[in-house]
N, CA, C and O atoms as a GROMACS GRO file, in nm:
protein
  356
    1MET      N    1   8.954   5.757   8.072
    1MET     CA    2   8.966   5.894   8.096
    1MET      C    3   8.975   5.971   8.018
    1MET      O    4   9.075   5.980   7.947
    2THR      N    5   8.839   6.079   8.006
    2THR     CA    6   8.901   6.212   7.893
    2THR      C    7   8.948   6.302   7.920
    2THR      O    8   8.966   6.315   8.042
    3ASP      N    9   8.977   6.369   7.866
    3ASP     CA   10   9.094   6.562   7.829
    3ASP      C   11   8.885   6.642   7.786
    3ASP      O   12   8.791   6.626   7.708
    4GLY      N   13   8.931   6.733   7.921
    4GLY     CA   14   8.779   6.801   7.864
    4GLY      C   15   8.809   6.954   7.938
    4GLY      O   16   8.900   6.958   8.020
    5TYR      N   17   8.729   7.080   7.907
    5TYR     CA   18   8.753   7.152   7.990
    5TYR      C   19   8.669   7.215   8.076
    5TYR      O   20   8.552   7.230   8.042
    6VAL      N   21   8.715   7.262   8.198
    6VAL     CA   22   8.622   7.308   8.348
    6VAL      C   23   8.626   7.417   8.338
    6VAL      O   24   8.731   7.480   8.331
    7TRP      N   25   8.510   7.466   8.334
    7TRP     CA   26   8.500   7.639   8.351
    7TRP      C   27   8.370   7.603   8.522
    7TRP      O   28   8.281   7.533   8.568
    8LEU      N   29   8.511   7.782   8.554
    8LEU     CA   30   8.466   7.751   8.641
    8LEU      C   31   8.372   7.862   8.718
    8LEU      O   32   8.435   7.966   8.697
    9VAL      N   33   8.280   7.892   8.779
    9VAL     CA   34   8.145   8.010   8.757
    9VAL      C   35   8.139   8.029   8.843
    9VAL      O   36   8.087   7.958   8.930
   10CYS      N   37   8.202   8.163   8.859
   10CYS     CA   38   8.240   8.335   9.018
   10CYS      C   39   8.151   8.373   9.007
   10CYS      O   40   8.112   8.425   8.902
   11ASP      N   41   8.084   8.363   9.111
   11ASP     CA   42   7.997   8.543   9.084
   11ASP      C   43   8.017   8.626   9.096
   11ASP      O   44   7.939   8.706   9.046
   12GLU      N   45   8.155   8.691   9.183
   12GLU     CA   46   8.189   8.790   9.143
   12GLU      C   47   8.363   8.836   9.092
   12GLU      O   48   8.470   8.823   9.152
   13VAL      N   49   8.331   8.888   8.968
   13VAL     CA   50   8.430   8.919   8.854
   13VAL      C   51   8.496   9.081   8.893
   13VAL      O   52   8.444   9.189   8.866
   14PRO      N   53   8.596   9.061   8.947
   14PRO     CA   54   8.658   9.177   8.933
   14PRO      C   55   8.719   9.274   8.841
   14PRO      O   56   8.791   9.230   8.752
   15HIS      N   57   8.696   9.435   8.854
   15HIS     CA   58   8.698   9.514   8.780
   15HIS      C   59   8.812   9.604   8.751
   15HIS      O   60   8.861   9.656   8.851
   16ASP      N   61   8.843   9.622   8.683
   16ASP     CA   62   8.887   9.811   8.673
   16ASP      C   63   8.858   9.934   8.700
   16ASP      O   64   8.892   9.951   8.817
   17VAL      N   65   8.822  10.012   8.667
   17VAL     CA   66   8.818  10.189   8.699
   17VAL      C   67   8.907  10.278   8.612
   17VAL      O   68   8.983  10.360   8.662
   18VAL      N   69   8.893  10.255   8.446
   18VAL     CA   70   8.998  10.337   8.357
   18VAL      C   71   8.909  10.450   8.341
   18VAL      O   72   8.790  10.446   8.311
   19LEU      N   73   8.980  10.548   8.364
   19LEU     CA   74   8.996  10.720   8.372
   19LEU      C   75   9.042  10.710   8.187
   19LEU      O   76   9.160  10.696   8.155
   20LEU      N   77   8.929  10.720   8.082
   20LEU     CA   78   8.959  10.759   7.919
   20LEU      C   79   8.973  10.904   7.917
   20LEU      O   80   9.035  10.917   7.811
   21ALA      N   81   8.954  11.053   7.975
   21ALA     CA   82   9.009  11.135   7.957
   21ALA      C   83   8.882  11.250   8.116
   21ALA      O   84   8.773  11.244   8.171
   22PRO      N   85   9.008  11.334   8.114
   22PRO     CA   86   8.942  11.419   8.247
   22PRO      C   87   8.899  11.484   8.197
   22PRO      O   88   8.784  11.441   8.205
   23GLY      N   89   8.891  11.586   8.128
   23GLY     CA   90   8.701  11.633   8.088
   23GLY      C   91   8.747  11.787   8.133
   23GLY      O   92   8.828  11.814   8.222
   24PRO      N   93   8.676  11.878   8.049
   24PRO     CA   94   8.741  12.008   8.102
   24PRO      C   95   8.693  12.041   8.299
   24PRO      O   96   8.696  12.160   8.330
   25ARG      N   97   8.679  12.003   8.341
   25ARG     CA   98   8.657  12.003   8.497
   25ARG      C   99   8.805  11.876   8.543
   25ARG      O  100   8.792  11.756   8.566
   26THR      N  101   8.949  11.967   8.545
   26THR     CA  102   9.026  11.853   8.540
   26THR      C  103   9.041  11.887   8.734
   26THR      O  104   9.096  11.824   8.824
   27LEU      N  105   8.987  11.975   8.732
   27LEU     CA  106   9.039  12.018   8.959
   27LEU      C  107   8.902  11.882   8.984
   27LEU      O  108   8.911  11.812   9.085
   28ASP      N  109   8.841  11.870   8.932
   28ASP     CA  110   8.684  11.798   9.027
   28ASP      C  111   8.747  11.667   9.041
   28ASP      O  112   8.765  11.609   9.148
   29VAL      N  113   8.792  11.607   8.871
   29VAL     CA  114   8.864  11.485   8.882
   29VAL      C  115   8.957  11.476   8.931
   29VAL      O  116   8.986  11.357   8.948
   30VAL      N  117   9.048  11.560   8.976
   30VAL     CA  118   9.138  11.496   9.062
   30VAL      C  119   9.168  11.478   9.162
   30VAL      O  120   9.274  11.425   9.197
   31ARG      N  121   9.010  11.551   9.291
   31ARG     CA  122   8.971  11.554   9.374
   31ARG      C  123   8.891  11.418   9.350
   31ARG      O  124   8.869  11.357   9.454
   32THR      N  125   8.860  11.379   9.276
   32THR     CA  126   8.767  11.232   9.309
   32THR      C  127   8.881  11.156   9.297
   32THR      O  128   8.952  11.125   9.392
   33VAL      N  129   8.901  11.125   9.187
   33VAL     CA  130   9.026  11.015   9.194
   33VAL      C  131   9.108  11.036   9.286
   33VAL      O  132   9.193  10.947   9.288
   34ARG      N  133   9.133  11.163   9.411
   34ARG     CA  134   9.198  11.130   9.540
   34ARG      C  135   9.105  11.076   9.589
   34ARG      O  136   9.149  10.962   9.607
   35ARG      N  137   8.962  11.076   9.640
   35ARG     CA  138   8.882  11.071   9.761
   35ARG      C  139   8.866  10.902   9.742
   35ARG      O  140   8.839  10.823   9.833
   36LEU      N  141   8.895  10.857   9.557
   36LEU     CA  142   8.859  10.807   9.576
   36LEU      C  143   9.013  10.644   9.588
   36LEU      O  144   8.992  10.523   9.595
   37THR      N  145   9.155  10.723   9.587
   37THR     CA  146   9.152  10.636   9.556
   37THR      C  147   9.356  10.614   9.658
   37THR      O  148   9.462  10.552   9.661
   38GLY      N  149   9.246  10.756   9.738
   38GLY     CA  150   9.335  10.823   9.904
   38GLY      C  151   9.508  10.833   9.860
   38GLY      O  152   9.593  10.834   9.949
   39LEU      N  153   9.544  10.841   9.720
   39LEU     CA  154   9.684  10.886   9.706
   39LEU      C  155   9.669  11.027   9.751
   39LEU      O  156   9.564  11.061   9.804
   40SER      N  157   9.779  11.123   9.732
   40SER     CA  158   9.806  11.232   9.754
   40SER      C  159   9.723  11.357   9.606
   40SER      O  160   9.676  11.320   9.499
   41LEU      N  161   9.731  11.475   9.651
   41LEU     CA  162   9.688  11.547   9.553
   41LEU      C  163   9.770  11.538   9.443
   41LEU      O  164   9.730  11.492   9.336
   42TRP      N  165   9.876  11.574   9.460
   42TRP     CA  166   9.989  11.546   9.318
   42TRP      C  167  10.006  11.402   9.248
   42TRP      O  168  10.029  11.382   9.128
   43HIS      N  169   9.983  11.285   9.374
   43HIS     CA  170   9.978  11.189   9.297
   43HIS      C  171   9.850  11.181   9.155
   43HIS      O  172   9.850  11.148   9.036
   44SER      N  173   9.762  11.228   9.249
   44SER     CA  174   9.636  11.191   9.200
   44SER      C  175   9.604  11.241   8.994
   44SER      O  176   9.586  11.177   8.891
   45LYS      N  177   9.615  11.420   9.040
   45LYS     CA  178   9.668  11.495   8.913
   45LYS      C  179   9.754  11.424   8.833
   45LYS      O  180   9.738  11.422   8.711
   46ALA      N  181   9.828  11.376   8.876
   46ALA     CA  182   9.962  11.275   8.804
   46ALA      C  183   9.868  11.163   8.731
   46ALA      O  184   9.894  11.119   8.619
   47LEU      N  185   9.788  11.134   8.788
   47LEU     CA  186   9.759  10.985   8.756
   47LEU      C  187   9.621  11.033   8.650
   47LEU      O  188   9.592  10.970   8.548
   48ALA      N  189   9.545  11.155   8.699
   48ALA     CA  190   9.396  11.227   8.629
   48ALA      C  191   9.432  11.266   8.444
   48ALA      O  192   9.360  11.248   8.346
   49VAL      N  193   9.569  11.321   8.453
   49VAL     CA  194   9.570  11.478   8.326
   49VAL      C  195   9.696  11.292   8.270
   49VAL      O  196   9.802  11.339   8.228
   50ARG      N  197   9.703  11.146   8.263
   50ARG     CA  198   9.777  11.095   8.219
   50ARG      C  199   9.625  10.953   8.163
   50ARG      O  200   9.583  10.856   8.225
   51SER      N  201   9.588  11.008   8.026
   51SER     CA  202   9.495  10.918   7.974
   51SER      C  203   9.536  10.827   7.872
   51SER      O  204   9.630  10.848   7.795
   52PRO      N  205   9.481  10.748   7.872
   52PRO     CA  206   9.364  10.634   7.957
   52PRO      C  207   9.466  10.566   8.100
   52PRO      O  208   9.563  10.496   8.068
   53ALA      N  209   9.445  10.584   8.216
   53ALA     CA  210   9.481  10.510   8.375
   53ALA      C  211   9.365  10.439   8.389
   53ALA      O  212   9.254  10.434   8.337
   54VAL      N  213   9.460  10.358   8.522
   54VAL     CA  214   9.403  10.248   8.562
   54VAL      C  215   9.359  10.303   8.693
   54VAL      O  216   9.434  10.240   8.767
   55ILE      N  217   9.278  10.389   8.783
   55ILE     CA  218   9.211  10.433   8.844
   55ILE      C  219   9.214  10.324   8.998
   55ILE      O  220   9.273  10.361   9.099
   56LEU      N  221   9.156  10.222   8.990
   56LEU     CA  222   9.102  10.182   9.056
   56LEU      C  223   9.130   9.991   9.011
   56LEU      O  224   9.033   9.977   8.936
   57ASP      N  225   9.181   9.886   9.012
   57ASP     CA  226   9.181   9.794   8.993
   57ASP      C  227   9.207   9.676   9.067
   57ASP      O  228   9.307   9.659   9.136
   58GLY      N  229   9.058   9.547   9.044
   58GLY     CA  230   9.072   9.494   9.064
   58GLY      C  231   8.922   9.459   9.193
   58GLY      O  232   8.910   9.377   9.284
   59VAL      N  233   8.848   9.548   9.150
   59VAL     CA  234   8.744   9.587   9.281
   59VAL      C  235   8.596   9.546   9.212
   59VAL      O  236   8.564   9.539   9.093
   60PRO      N  237   8.503   9.517   9.357
   60PRO     CA  238   8.406   9.466   9.249
   60PRO      C  239   8.285   9.546   9.227
   60PRO      O  240   8.268   9.663   9.261
   61GLN      N  241   8.150   9.419   9.129
   61GLN     CA  242   8.169   9.590   9.057
   61GLN      C  243   8.068   9.682   9.077
   61GLN      O  244   8.065   9.767   8.988
   62GLU      N  245   7.962   9.696   9.188
   62GLU     CA  246   7.974   9.742   9.239
   62GLU      C  247   8.025   9.899   9.277
   62GLU      O  248   7.978  10.013   9.268
   63ASP      N  249   8.128   9.847   9.317
   63ASP     CA  250   8.237   9.955   9.382
   63ASP      C  251   8.286  10.008   9.233
   63ASP      O  252   8.357  10.108   9.246
   64ALA      N  253   8.274   9.979   9.133
   64ALA     CA  254   8.366   9.986   9.013
   64ALA      C  255   8.250  10.091   8.949
   64ALA      O  256   8.277  10.198   8.894
   65GLU      N  257   8.140  10.044   8.966
   65GLU     CA  258   8.079  10.152   8.905
   65GLU      C  259   7.989  10.256   8.987
   65GLU      O  260   7.903  10.320   8.927
   66ALA      N  261   8.010  10.273   9.127
   66ALA     CA  262   7.982  10.317   9.166
   66ALA      C  263   8.046  10.480   9.168
   66ALA      O  264   7.989  10.588   9.180
   67ALA      N  265   8.216  10.438   9.146
   67ALA     CA  266   8.350  10.494   9.104
   67ALA      C  267   8.316  10.591   8.928
   67ALA      O  268   8.320  10.705   8.881
   68VAL      N  269   8.284  10.440   8.887
   68VAL     CA  270   8.265  10.591   8.739
   68VAL      C  271   8.143  10.662   8.719
   68VAL      O  272   8.133  10.761   8.647
   69VAL      N  273   8.051  10.611   8.783
   69VAL     CA  274   7.930  10.678   8.833
   69VAL      C  275   8.054  10.821   8.916
   69VAL      O  276   8.163  10.810   8.860
   70ALA      N  277   8.056  10.873   8.965
   70ALA     CA  278   8.136  10.962   9.063
   70ALA      C  279   8.224  11.061   8.988
   70ALA      O  280   8.219  11.183   8.996
   71LEU      N  281   8.320  10.972   8.900
   71LEU     CA  282   8.428  10.968   8.801
   71LEU      C  283   8.356  11.067   8.726
   71LEU      O  284   8.408  11.178   8.711
   72ARG      N  285   8.206  11.032   8.660
   72ARG     CA  286   8.147  11.127   8.505
   72ARG      C  287   8.057  11.233   8.601
   72ARG      O  288   7.964  11.285   8.540
   73GLU      N  289   8.064  11.251   8.666
   73GLU     CA  290   7.961  11.358   8.766
   73GLU      C  291   8.076  11.486   8.811
   73GLU      O  292   8.058  11.598   8.860
   74ALA      N  293   8.182  11.422   8.775
   74ALA     CA  294   8.329  11.501   8.771
   74ALA      C  295   8.372  11.596   8.660
   74ALA      O  296   8.449  11.691   8.657
   75GLY      N  297   8.300  11.540   8.576
   75GLY     CA  298   8.307  11.537   8.412
   75GLY      C  299   8.422  11.527   8.280
   75GLY      O  300   8.471  11.587   8.184
   76ALA      N  301   8.419  11.401   8.360
   76ALA     CA  302   8.528  11.306   8.330
   76ALA      C  303   8.444  11.200   8.214
   76ALA      O  304   8.328  11.199   8.173
   77ARG      N  305   8.544  11.128   8.189
   77ARG     CA  306   8.472  11.028   8.025
   77ARG      C  307   8.503  10.864   8.120
   77ARG      O  308   8.610  10.881   8.061
   78ALA      N  309   8.510  10.777   8.174
   78ALA     CA  310   8.508  10.627   8.272
   78ALA      C  311   8.404  10.596   8.208
   78ALA      O  312   8.300  10.638   8.156
   79GLU      N  313   8.535  10.415   8.251
   79GLU     CA  314   8.434  10.314   8.188
   79GLU      C  315   8.503  10.212   8.360
   79GLU      O  316   8.577  10.242   8.454
   80ALA      N  317   8.450  10.129   8.331
   80ALA     CA  318   8.448  10.063   8.429
   80ALA      C  319   8.531   9.859   8.316
   80ALA      O  320   8.517   9.861   8.194
   81ARG      N  321   8.571   9.782   8.354
   81ARG     CA  322   8.574   9.659   8.240
   81ARG      C  323   8.636   9.540   8.349
   81ARG      O  324   8.680   9.548   8.464
   82GLU      N  325   8.612   9.416   8.245
   82GLU     CA  326   8.591   9.324   8.339
   82GLU      C  327   8.720   9.276   8.313
   82GLU      O  328   8.781   9.265   8.207
   83ARG      N  329   8.759   9.241   8.460
   83ARG     CA  330   8.947   9.198   8.395
   83ARG      C  331   8.897   9.016   8.445
   83ARG      O  332   8.827   8.958   8.528
   84PRO      N  333   8.998   8.984   8.320
   84PRO     CA  334   9.006   8.816   8.302
   84PRO      C  335   9.089   8.851   8.454
   84PRO      O  336   9.112   8.946   8.530
   85GLU      N  337   9.123   8.642   8.434
   85GLU     CA  338   9.146   8.581   8.533
   85GLU      C  339   9.326   8.590   8.489
   85GLU      O  340   9.366   8.601   8.373
   86ARG      N  341   9.396   8.585   8.584
   86ARG     CA  342   9.525   8.491   8.478
   86ARG      C  343   9.542   8.389   8.434
   86ARG      O  344   9.518   8.282   8.491
   87GLY      N  345   9.583   8.402   8.332
   87GLY     CA  346   9.560   8.253   8.302
   87GLY      C  347   9.446   8.190   8.201
   87GLY      O  348   9.436   8.084   8.140
   88PHE      N  349   9.380   8.288   8.213
   88PHE     CA  350   9.227   8.203   8.129
   88PHE      C  351   9.228   8.284   7.967
   88PHE      O  352   9.252   8.392   7.913
   89ARG      N  353   9.180   8.141   7.938
   89ARG     CA  354   9.191   8.170   7.775
   89ARG      C  355   9.098   8.195   7.712
   89ARG      O  356   9.109   8.216   7.592
   0.00000   0.00000   0.00000
């Protein structure tokens, strides 16, 4: 028996939505963060002004891309990042 690596292929890689900068329309970004996360207005503002911040954690790619589009339309700089699985080297 030989030792080897096994690669598992999964269809859905979790993504994180990262807010890089709120931009000039901070209030619009805070409202968008509130709508996406369900947090209170105060917590949404605290999250939006603390950049970079992870807004959504471990969501499917389609949801992450939709959230990034919503944040960009509100005037923020945001991106979706693939999250490697724990223990993956």
